[in-house]
C-alpha positions as CSV (number, residue, x, y, z in Angstrom):
1,X,102.6,96.1,74.8
2,X,101.1,92.9,73.4
3,X,101.9,89.7,75.5
4,X,101.1,86.1,74.5
5,X,101.5,83.6,77.3
6,X,101.0,79.9,77.9
7,X,97.9,79.5,80.0
8,X,99.4,76.6,81.9
9,X,101.9,78.9,83.7
10,X,100.6,79.4,87.2
11,X,99.5,82.9,88.1
12,X,100.4,84.2,84.6
13,X,97.3,86.4,84.2
14,X,98.0,88.1,87.6
15,X,101.6,88.8,86.7
16,X,101.2,90.3,83.2
17,X,97.7,91.8,83.1
18,X,98.9,95.2,84.3
19,X,101.8,95.2,81.8
20,X,99.7,95.3,78.7
21,X,97.3,93.4,76.5
22,X,97.7,89.8,77.6
23,X,96.4,86.9,75.6
24,X,96.6,83.4,77.2
25,X,96.8,80.4,74.9
26,X,97.0,76.7,75.4
27,X,100.5,75.2,74.8
28,X,99.4,73.7,71.4
29,X,97.9,77.1,70.3
30,X,101.3,78.9,70.5
31,X,101.9,79.1,66.7
32,X,103.4,81.7,64.5
33,X,100.0,82.9,63.3
34,X,98.8,83.3,66.9
35,X,101.8,85.2,68.1
36,X,102.5,87.4,65.0
37,X,101.4,90.7,66.6
38,X,102.9,90.1,70.1
39,X,105.8,91.9,71.5
40,X,106.5,89.4,74.3
41,X,106.1,85.6,74.3
42,X,105.9,83.8,77.7
43,X,106.3,80.0,77.3
44,X,107.1,76.9,79.3
45,X,110.1,74.8,78.4
46,X,107.9,72.4,76.4
47,X,107.5,75.0,73.7
48,X,110.2,74.9,71.0
49,X,111.1,78.5,70.3
50,X,113.1,78.7,67.1
51,X,113.3,80.5,63.8
52,X,110.3,78.6,62.5
53,X,108.1,79.9,65.4
54,X,109.4,83.5,65.4
55,X,109.9,84.3,61.7
56,X,107.7,87.2,60.6
57,X,106.5,88.0,64.1
58,X,107.0,91.2,66.2
59,X,108.4,89.2,69.2
60,X,111.1,91.2,71.0
61,X,111.4,89.3,74.2
62,X,110.9,85.6,75.0
63,X,110.4,84.7,78.7
64,X,110.5,81.2,80.1
65,X,109.8,81.3,83.9
66,X,111.5,78.1,84.8
67,X,114.7,76.9,86.3
68,X,117.3,74.4,85.2
69,X,119.4,73.8,82.1
70,X,117.2,71.6,79.9
71,X,115.7,74.4,77.8
């Protein structure tokens, strides 16, 4: 499983390293071209996840490890 995750999420490497190939990117590096081969995308609420970002990618699951209703 290929996982792309925002590097600003605390403990993200520890959580997902045993789950597959994990690539950590800075928030501004999370672009369609950088996530095109990923199966899972783990983002913070500051990342706009929409059709523009996901079009043509292999993303199957988007995870936002946050709480609240302002996503």
